[in-house]
KEDREN-664555 format. One record per residue (C-alpha): residue number from 1; x, y, z. Coordinates in steps of 0.001 Angstrom, whole numbers, plus 500000, padded with zeros to 6 digits. Layout:
<padrens>
<padren><num>NUM</num><c1>X</c1><c2>Y</c2><c3>Z</c3></padren>
...
</padrens>
This chain:
<padrens>
<padren><num>1</num><c1>763156</c1><c2>487680</c2><c3>248343</c3></padren>
<padren><num>2</num><c1>760145</c1><c2>489276</c2><c3>246597</c3></padren>
<padren><num>3</num><c1>759706</c1><c2>488745</c2><c3>243210</c3></padren>
<padren><num>4</num><c1>757002</c1><c2>491414</c2><c3>241220</c3></padren>
<padren><num>5</num><c1>755810</c1><c2>491569</c2><c3>237977</c3></padren>
<padren><num>6</num><c1>753972</c1><c2>494839</c2><c3>236794</c3></padren>
<padren><num>7</num><c1>751593</c1><c2>495168</c2><c3>233907</c3></padren>
<padren><num>8</num><c1>750147</c1><c2>498465</c2><c3>232518</c3></padren>
<padren><num>9</num><c1>748237</c1><c2>498512</c2><c3>229357</c3></padren>
<padren><num>10</num><c1>745443</c1><c2>501138</c2><c3>229964</c3></padren>
<padren><num>11</num><c1>747039</c1><c2>503245</c2><c3>226898</c3></padren>
<padren><num>12</num><c1>748501</c1><c2>502631</c2><c3>223869</c3></padren>
<padren><num>13</num><c1>751751</c1><c2>501774</c2><c3>225702</c3></padren>
<padren><num>14</num><c1>752688</c1><c2>498276</c2><c3>226685</c3></padren>
<padren><num>15</num><c1>754293</c1><c2>498796</c2><c3>230080</c3></padren>
<padren><num>16</num><c1>756310</c1><c2>496127</c2><c3>231885</c3></padren>
<padren><num>17</num><c1>758469</c1><c2>495825</c2><c3>235087</c3></padren>
<padren><num>18</num><c1>760286</c1><c2>492857</c2><c3>236904</c3></padren>
<padren><num>19</num><c1>761628</c1><c2>493610</c2><c3>240491</c3></padren>
<padren><num>20</num><c1>763550</c1><c2>491133</c2><c3>242316</c3></padren>
<padren><num>21</num><c1>764620</c1><c2>491574</c2><c3>245841</c3></padren>
<padren><num>22</num><c1>765044</c1><c2>495695</c2><c3>246402</c3></padren>
<padren><num>23</num><c1>765905</c1><c2>496141</c2><c3>242910</c3></padren>
<padren><num>24</num><c1>764248</c1><c2>496431</c2><c3>239272</c3></padren>
<padren><num>25</num><c1>765819</c1><c2>493742</c2><c3>237042</c3></padren>
<padren><num>26</num><c1>764008</c1><c2>494757</c2><c3>234041</c3></padren>
<padren><num>27</num><c1>761189</c1><c2>497354</c2><c3>232336</c3></padren>
<padren><num>28</num><c1>759579</c1><c2>498030</c2><c3>228825</c3></padren>
<padren><num>29</num><c1>757638</c1><c2>500817</c2><c3>228190</c3></padren>
<padren><num>30</num><c1>756965</c1><c2>500865</c2><c3>224258</c3></padren>
<padren><num>31</num><c1>753984</c1><c2>502162</c2><c3>221838</c3></padren>
<padren><num>32</num><c1>751950</c1><c2>498889</c2><c3>220884</c3></padren>
<padren><num>33</num><c1>749014</c1><c2>499942</c2><c3>219907</c3></padren>
<padren><num>34</num><c1>746758</c1><c2>497189</c2><c3>218197</c3></padren>
<padren><num>35</num><c1>749744</c1><c2>494931</c2><c3>218375</c3></padren>
<padren><num>36</num><c1>749759</c1><c2>494869</c2><c3>222352</c3></padren>
<padren><num>37</num><c1>747288</c1><c2>491484</c2><c3>222379</c3></padren>
<padren><num>38</num><c1>749796</c1><c2>489781</c2><c3>220699</c3></padren>
<padren><num>39</num><c1>752721</c1><c2>491537</c2><c3>222158</c3></padren>
<padren><num>40</num><c1>751958</c1><c2>491256</c2><c3>225808</c3></padren>
<padren><num>41</num><c1>752391</c1><c2>487512</c2><c3>226780</c3></padren>
<padren><num>42</num><c1>755789</c1><c2>487193</c2><c3>224562</c3></padren>
<padren><num>43</num><c1>756918</c1><c2>490333</c2><c3>226171</c3></padren>
<padren><num>44</num><c1>756351</c1><c2>489087</c2><c3>229729</c3></padren>
<padren><num>45</num><c1>758214</c1><c2>485777</c2><c3>228509</c3></padren>
<padren><num>46</num><c1>761150</c1><c2>487776</c2><c3>227412</c3></padren>
<padren><num>47</num><c1>761426</c1><c2>489679</c2><c3>230579</c3></padren>
<padren><num>48</num><c1>761386</c1><c2>486648</c2><c3>232811</c3></padren>
<padren><num>49</num><c1>763835</c1><c2>484723</c2><c3>230701</c3></padren>
<padren><num>50</num><c1>766160</c1><c2>487474</c2><c3>231050</c3></padren>
<padren><num>51</num><c1>765719</c1><c2>487518</c2><c3>234740</c3></padren>
<padren><num>52</num><c1>766219</c1><c2>483638</c2><c3>234864</c3></padren>
<padren><num>53</num><c1>762300</c1><c2>483022</c2><c3>236335</c3></padren>
<padren><num>54</num><c1>759368</c1><c2>481360</c2><c3>235593</c3></padren>
<padren><num>55</num><c1>756260</c1><c2>482690</c2><c3>236060</c3></padren>
<padren><num>56</num><c1>755640</c1><c2>480214</c2><c3>238889</c3></padren>
<padren><num>57</num><c1>758634</c1><c2>482221</c2><c3>240471</c3></padren>
<padren><num>58</num><c1>756304</c1><c2>485458</c2><c3>240928</c3></padren>
<padren><num>59</num><c1>755458</c1><c2>486576</c2><c3>244440</c3></padren>
<padren><num>60</num><c1>752923</c1><c2>488802</c2><c3>242877</c3></padren>
<padren><num>61</num><c1>751784</c1><c2>490507</c2><c3>239826</c3></padren>
<padren><num>62</num><c1>751049</c1><c2>494579</c2><c3>239955</c3></padren>
<padren><num>63</num><c1>748498</c1><c2>495618</c2><c3>237497</c3></padren>
<padren><num>64</num><c1>747018</c1><c2>499085</c2><c3>236511</c3></padren>
<padren><num>65</num><c1>743514</c1><c2>498651</c2><c3>236628</c3></padren>
<padren><num>66</num><c1>742137</c1><c2>501772</c2><c3>234827</c3></padren>
<padren><num>67</num><c1>740692</c1><c2>504191</c2><c3>233875</c3></padren>
<padren><num>68</num><c1>741936</c1><c2>504022</c2><c3>230792</c3></padren>
<padren><num>69</num><c1>741503</c1><c2>502051</c2><c3>227335</c3></padren>
<padren><num>70</num><c1>738560</c1><c2>499574</c2><c3>227732</c3></padren>
<padren><num>71</num><c1>740085</c1><c2>497021</c2><c3>225505</c3></padren>
<padren><num>72</num><c1>743799</c1><c2>497452</c2><c3>226838</c3></padren>
<padren><num>73</num><c1>742569</c1><c2>497622</c2><c3>230592</c3></padren>
<padren><num>74</num><c1>740628</c1><c2>494441</c2><c3>230269</c3></padren>
<padren><num>75</num><c1>743900</c1><c2>492739</c2><c3>228313</c3></padren>
<padren><num>76</num><c1>746115</c1><c2>493620</c2><c3>231340</c3></padren>
<padren><num>77</num><c1>743480</c1><c2>492512</c2><c3>233963</c3></padren>
<padren><num>78</num><c1>742675</c1><c2>489360</c2><c3>232224</c3></padren>
<padren><num>79</num><c1>746685</c1><c2>488330</c2><c3>231885</c3></padren>
<padren><num>80</num><c1>747339</c1><c2>488932</c2><c3>235506</c3></padren>
<padren><num>81</num><c1>744077</c1><c2>487167</c2><c3>236756</c3></padren>
<padren><num>82</num><c1>744841</c1><c2>484331</c2><c3>234763</c3></padren>
<padren><num>83</num><c1>748146</c1><c2>483922</c2><c3>236564</c3></padren>
<padren><num>84</num><c1>746213</c1><c2>484276</c2><c3>239687</c3></padren>
<padren><num>85</num><c1>743900</c1><c2>481520</c2><c3>239112</c3></padren>
<padren><num>86</num><c1>746467</c1><c2>478860</c2><c3>237598</c3></padren>
<padren><num>87</num><c1>749390</c1><c2>479695</c2><c3>239512</c3></padren>
<padren><num>88</num><c1>747881</c1><c2>481213</c2><c3>242703</c3></padren>
<padren><num>89</num><c1>749677</c1><c2>484513</c2><c3>242566</c3></padren>
<padren><num>90</num><c1>748447</c1><c2>487221</c2><c3>244759</c3></padren>
<padren><num>91</num><c1>747512</c1><c2>490183</c2><c3>242325</c3></padren>
<padren><num>92</num><c1>747440</c1><c2>493922</c2><c3>243751</c3></padren>
<padren><num>93</num><c1>745848</c1><c2>496367</c2><c3>241426</c3></padren>
<padren><num>94</num><c1>746377</c1><c2>500034</c2><c3>241283</c3></padren>
<padren><num>95</num><c1>744507</c1><c2>502953</c2><c3>240038</c3></padren>
<padren><num>96</num><c1>746114</c1><c2>504931</c2><c3>236798</c3></padren>
<padren><num>97</num><c1>746133</c1><c2>508010</c2><c3>238202</c3></padren>
<padren><num>98</num><c1>747722</c1><c2>507101</c2><c3>241028</c3></padren>
<padren><num>99</num><c1>750679</c1><c2>505520</c2><c3>238391</c3></padren>
<padren><num>100</num><c1>750444</c1><c2>509385</c2><c3>236938</c3></padren>
<padren><num>101</num><c1>750903</c1><c2>511184</c2><c3>240341</c3></padren>
<padren><num>102</num><c1>753727</c1><c2>508909</c2><c3>241307</c3></padren>
<padren><num>103</num><c1>755693</c1><c2>510644</c2><c3>238323</c3></padren>
<padren><num>104</num><c1>755510</c1><c2>513931</c2><c3>240417</c3></padren>
<padren><num>105</num><c1>758146</c1><c2>515373</c2><c3>242902</c3></padren>
<padren><num>106</num><c1>757442</c1><c2>513737</c2><c3>246768</c3></padren>
<padren><num>107</num><c1>758382</c1><c2>517168</c2><c3>248094</c3></padren>
<padren><num>108</num><c1>755213</c1><c2>518702</c2><c3>246381</c3></padren>
<padren><num>109</num><c1>753599</c1><c2>520127</c2><c3>249098</c3></padren>
<padren><num>110</num><c1>749796</c1><c2>520336</c2><c3>249422</c3></padren>
<padren><num>111</num><c1>747197</c1><c2>518895</c2><c3>246891</c3></padren>
<padren><num>112</num><c1>747576</c1><c2>518436</c2><c3>243031</c3></padren>
<padren><num>113</num><c1>745845</c1><c2>516651</c2><c3>240553</c3></padren>
<padren><num>114</num><c1>746259</c1><c2>513761</c2><c3>238071</c3></padren>
<padren><num>115</num><c1>744648</c1><c2>514332</c2><c3>234744</c3></padren>
<padren><num>116</num><c1>744220</c1><c2>511385</c2><c3>232387</c3></padren>
<padren><num>117</num><c1>742677</c1><c2>513170</c2><c3>229020</c3></padren>
<padren><num>118</num><c1>740695</c1><c2>510112</c2><c3>227689</c3></padren>
<padren><num>119</num><c1>738711</c1><c2>511886</c2><c3>224472</c3></padren>
<padren><num>120</num><c1>738554</c1><c2>515200</c2><c3>222792</c3></padren>
<padren><num>121</num><c1>735980</c1><c2>516767</c2><c3>225339</c3></padren>
<padren><num>122</num><c1>736726</c1><c2>514635</c2><c3>228642</c3></padren>
<padren><num>123</num><c1>739312</c1><c2>513971</c2><c3>231278</c3></padren>
<padren><num>124</num><c1>739237</c1><c2>511417</c2><c3>233924</c3></padren>
<padren><num>125</num><c1>740718</c1><c2>513423</c2><c3>237153</c3></padren>
<padren><num>126</num><c1>741264</c1><c2>513037</c2><c3>240851</c3></padren>
<padren><num>127</num><c1>743381</c1><c2>515264</c2><c3>243549</c3></padren>
<padren><num>128</num><c1>746503</c1><c2>513515</c2><c3>245469</c3></padren>
<padren><num>129</num><c1>748746</c1><c2>514448</c2><c3>248205</c3></padren>
<padren><num>130</num><c1>752057</c1><c2>513150</c2><c3>249010</c3></padren>
<padren><num>131</num><c1>752022</c1><c2>510984</c2><c3>251940</c3></padren>
<padren><num>132</num><c1>754821</c1><c2>510822</c2><c3>255219</c3></padren>
<padren><num>133</num><c1>755197</c1><c2>507047</c2><c3>254032</c3></padren>
<padren><num>134</num><c1>756647</c1><c2>508454</c2><c3>250161</c3></padren>
<padren><num>135</num><c1>753239</c1><c2>507323</c2><c3>248365</c3></padren>
<padren><num>136</num><c1>750612</c1><c2>509518</c2><c3>246637</c3></padren>
<padren><num>137</num><c1>747386</c1><c2>509244</c2><c3>247889</c3></padren>
<padren><num>138</num><c1>743924</c1><c2>509784</c2><c3>246463</c3></padren>
<padren><num>139</num><c1>742108</c1><c2>512698</c2><c3>248243</c3></padren>
<padren><num>140</num><c1>738897</c1><c2>511854</c2><c3>246464</c3></padren>
<padren><num>141</num><c1>737490</c1><c2>509195</c2><c3>244148</c3></padren>
<padren><num>142</num><c1>738280</c1><c2>509329</c2><c3>240138</c3></padren>
<padren><num>143</num><c1>736049</c1><c2>511668</c2><c3>238384</c3></padren>
<padren><num>144</num><c1>735005</c1><c2>512158</c2><c3>234788</c3></padren>
<padren><num>145</num><c1>734497</c1><c2>515498</c2><c3>233580</c3></padren>
<padren><num>146</num><c1>734703</c1><c2>518157</c2><c3>230570</c3></padren>
<padren><num>147</num><c1>737797</c1><c2>519420</c2><c3>229796</c3></padren>
<padren><num>148</num><c1>736267</c1><c2>523073</c2><c3>229723</c3></padren>
<padren><num>149</num><c1>735429</c1><c2>522591</c2><c3>233673</c3></padren>
<padren><num>150</num><c1>739259</c1><c2>521776</c2><c3>234593</c3></padren>
<padren><num>151</num><c1>739973</c1><c2>525432</c2><c3>235502</c3></padren>
<padren><num>152</num><c1>737057</c1><c2>525773</c2><c3>237518</c3></padren>
<padren><num>153</num><c1>737449</c1><c2>522447</c2><c3>239429</c3></padren>
<padren><num>154</num><c1>741238</c1><c2>522571</c2><c3>239996</c3></padren>
<padren><num>155</num><c1>742066</c1><c2>526232</c2><c3>240090</c3></padren>
<padren><num>156</num><c1>745393</c1><c2>526924</c2><c3>240680</c3></padren>
<padren><num>157</num><c1>746544</c1><c2>523672</c2><c3>242117</c3></padren>
<padren><num>158</num><c1>749266</c1><c2>522109</c2><c3>239959</c3></padren>
<padren><num>159</num><c1>748536</c1><c2>518970</c2><c3>237764</c3></padren>
<padren><num>160</num><c1>750344</c1><c2>515903</c2><c3>236282</c3></padren>
<padren><num>161</num><c1>748794</c1><c2>515113</c2><c3>232863</c3></padren>
<padren><num>162</num><c1>748591</c1><c2>512715</c2><c3>230139</c3></padren>
<padren><num>163</num><c1>747151</c1><c2>512430</c2><c3>226918</c3></padren>
<padren><num>164</num><c1>746794</c1><c2>509164</c2><c3>224903</c3></padren>
<padren><num>165</num><c1>748520</c1><c2>509052</c2><c3>221672</c3></padren>
<padren><num>166</num><c1>746580</c1><c2>509544</c2><c3>218371</c3></padren>
<padren><num>167</num><c1>744102</c1><c2>511958</c2><c3>219758</c3></padren>
<padren><num>168</num><c1>743080</c1><c2>514501</c2><c3>216924</c3></padren>
<padren><num>169</num><c1>743338</c1><c2>518027</c2><c3>218106</c3></padren>
<padren><num>170</num><c1>741292</c1><c2>519724</c2><c3>220806</c3></padren>
<padren><num>171</num><c1>738762</c1><c2>522208</c2><c3>220206</c3></padren>
<padren><num>172</num><c1>740309</c1><c2>525563</c2><c3>220892</c3></padren>
<padren><num>173</num><c1>738389</c1><c2>526306</c2><c3>223888</c3></padren>
<padren><num>174</num><c1>739350</c1><c2>523081</c2><c3>225542</c3></padren>
<padren><num>175</num><c1>742849</c1><c2>523327</c2><c3>224188</c3></padren>
<padren><num>176</num><c1>743222</c1><c2>526724</c2><c3>226367</c3></padren>
<padren><num>177</num><c1>741444</c1><c2>525216</c2><c3>229312</c3></padren>
<padren><num>178</num><c1>744420</c1><c2>522370</c2><c3>229544</c3></padren>
<padren><num>179</num><c1>746972</c1><c2>525081</c2><c3>228718</c3></padren>
<padren><num>180</num><c1>745804</c1><c2>527275</c2><c3>231364</c3></padren>
<padren><num>181</num><c1>746530</c1><c2>524419</c2><c3>234131</c3></padren>
<padren><num>182</num><c1>749656</c1><c2>524971</c2><c3>236132</c3></padren>
<padren><num>183</num><c1>751836</c1><c2>521866</c2><c3>235839</c3></padren>
<padren><num>184</num><c1>753181</c1><c2>519946</c2><c3>238633</c3></padren>
<padren><num>185</num><c1>757134</c1><c2>519322</c2><c3>239111</c3></padren>
<padren><num>186</num><c1>757924</c1><c2>515655</c2><c3>237699</c3></padren>
<padren><num>187</num><c1>760915</c1><c2>513381</c2><c3>239048</c3></padren>
<padren><num>188</num><c1>759695</c1><c2>510992</c2><c3>236165</c3></padren>
<padren><num>189</num><c1>759377</c1><c2>511533</c2><c3>232560</c3></padren>
<padren><num>190</num><c1>757164</c1><c2>508323</c2><c3>232050</c3></padren>
<padren><num>191</num><c1>754064</c1><c2>506936</c2><c3>233902</c3></padren>
<padren><num>192</num><c1>755755</c1><c2>503440</c2><c3>233223</c3></padren>
<padren><num>193</num><c1>755718</c1><c2>500194</c2><c3>235306</c3></padren>
<padren><num>194</num><c1>758527</c1><c2>501346</c2><c3>237408</c3></padren>
<padren><num>195</num><c1>756091</c1><c2>503689</c2><c3>238763</c3></padren>
<padren><num>196</num><c1>753601</c1><c2>501207</c2><c3>238982</c3></padren>
<padren><num>197</num><c1>755582</c1><c2>499078</c2><c3>241118</c3></padren>
<padren><num>198</num><c1>756568</c1><c2>501881</c2><c3>243043</c3></padren>
<padren><num>199</num><c1>752891</c1><c2>502345</c2><c3>244285</c3></padren>
<padren><num>200</num><c1>751606</c1><c2>498687</c2><c3>244374</c3></padren>
<padren><num>201</num><c1>754815</c1><c2>496683</c2><c3>245781</c3></padren>
<padren><num>202</num><c1>754390</c1><c2>498350</c2><c3>249338</c3></padren>
<padren><num>203</num><c1>750906</c1><c2>497647</c2><c3>249458</c3></padren>
<padren><num>204</num><c1>751722</c1><c2>493978</c2><c3>248791</c3></padren>
<padren><num>205</num><c1>754676</c1><c2>494097</c2><c3>251238</c3></padren>
<padren><num>206</num><c1>752186</c1><c2>495804</c2><c3>253868</c3></padren>
<padren><num>207</num><c1>749473</c1><c2>493243</c2><c3>253612</c3></padren>
<padren><num>208</num><c1>747538</c1><c2>492104</c2><c3>256422</c3></padren>
<padren><num>209</num><c1>746680</c1><c2>488464</c2><c3>256815</c3></padren>
<padren><num>210</num><c1>744664</c1><c2>486471</c2><c3>254252</c3></padren>
<padren><num>211</num><c1>743644</c1><c2>487077</c2><c3>250650</c3></padren>
<padren><num>212</num><c1>743539</c1><c2>490188</c2><c3>248668</c3></padren>
<padren><num>213</num><c1>740322</c1><c2>491483</c2><c3>247454</c3></padren>
<padren><num>214</num><c1>739305</c1><c2>490621</c2><c3>243661</c3></padren>
<padren><num>215</num><c1>740789</c1><c2>493327</c2><c3>241620</c3></padren>
<padren><num>216</num><c1>737978</c1><c2>495048</c2><c3>239315</c3></padren>
<padren><num>217</num><c1>738275</c1><c2>497448</c2><c3>236661</c3></padren>
<padren><num>218</num><c1>738137</c1><c2>501058</c2><c3>237067</c3></padren>
<padren><num>219</num><c1>736495</c1><c2>502485</c2><c3>233779</c3></padren>
<padren><num>220</num><c1>733868</c1><c2>505181</c2><c3>234241</c3></padren>
<padren><num>221</num><c1>732335</c1><c2>505515</c2><c3>230778</c3></padren>
<padren><num>222</num><c1>729181</c1><c2>504373</c2><c3>231728</c3></padren>
<padren><num>223</num><c1>727834</c1><c2>502010</c2><c3>228525</c3></padren>
<padren><num>224</num><c1>731570</c1><c2>500289</c2><c3>228269</c3></padren>
<padren><num>225</num><c1>731491</c1><c2>499553</c2><c3>231993</c3></padren>
<padren><num>226</num><c1>728272</c1><c2>498191</c2><c3>231916</c3></padren>
<padren><num>227</num><c1>728801</c1><c2>495924</c2><c3>229325</c3></padren>
<padren><num>228</num><c1>731911</c1><c2>494574</c2><c3>231288</c3></padren>
<padren><num>229</num><c1>729818</c1><c2>493932</c2><c3>234474</c3></padren>
<padren><num>230</num><c1>727073</c1><c2>492115</c2><c3>232431</c3></padren>
<padren><num>231</num><c1>729584</c1><c2>489640</c2><c3>230846</c3></padren>
<padren><num>232</num><c1>728536</c1><c2>486209</c2><c3>230885</c3></padren>
</padrens>
């Protein structure tokens, strides 16, 4: 029996999922914004209570480690790592773009790209392929580039794109660049914590002996990431 909790707070959406045995027994995906800090722990408690579980019963926590909102990413990681420290629960970190990639059809052949629009002028992006094991696998590290460069960098490859809510309208040239990209077919409409589980749980179940490596945030905005690394 495997009991897994998935936490994704890398955007304005609070996304949670709970897995017991071979099935999801609960999920939550809601726009929380600034309320997420106060809402996250009660939401986890409600989900565990509904399944008749306690935090100590969890075998693993799967957490989205970014890129994404700097504050949100830290929140999800802080909760997951607190569980690990207090209860000894293993934590598996998954890159946000891999969660986006998991929205696409597994039958998608060749390389496609996952894009996360983080500011009015920039996107995080990485190329992916579906593997024979049924998981989307990154073909290069996540990069951060201007939106206007995407048609040149990606070409005709299909993309799965996510925009953070609340962004102001793009400049015409940036909007035109995004509009020109070919969209990948999606099997799942939302990059929710169920997709996070789909990627992270196989990683846990196929783990080698010994402890998992420590989960670190993936945040490519240099100043914000430097503040995280230099924290007391």
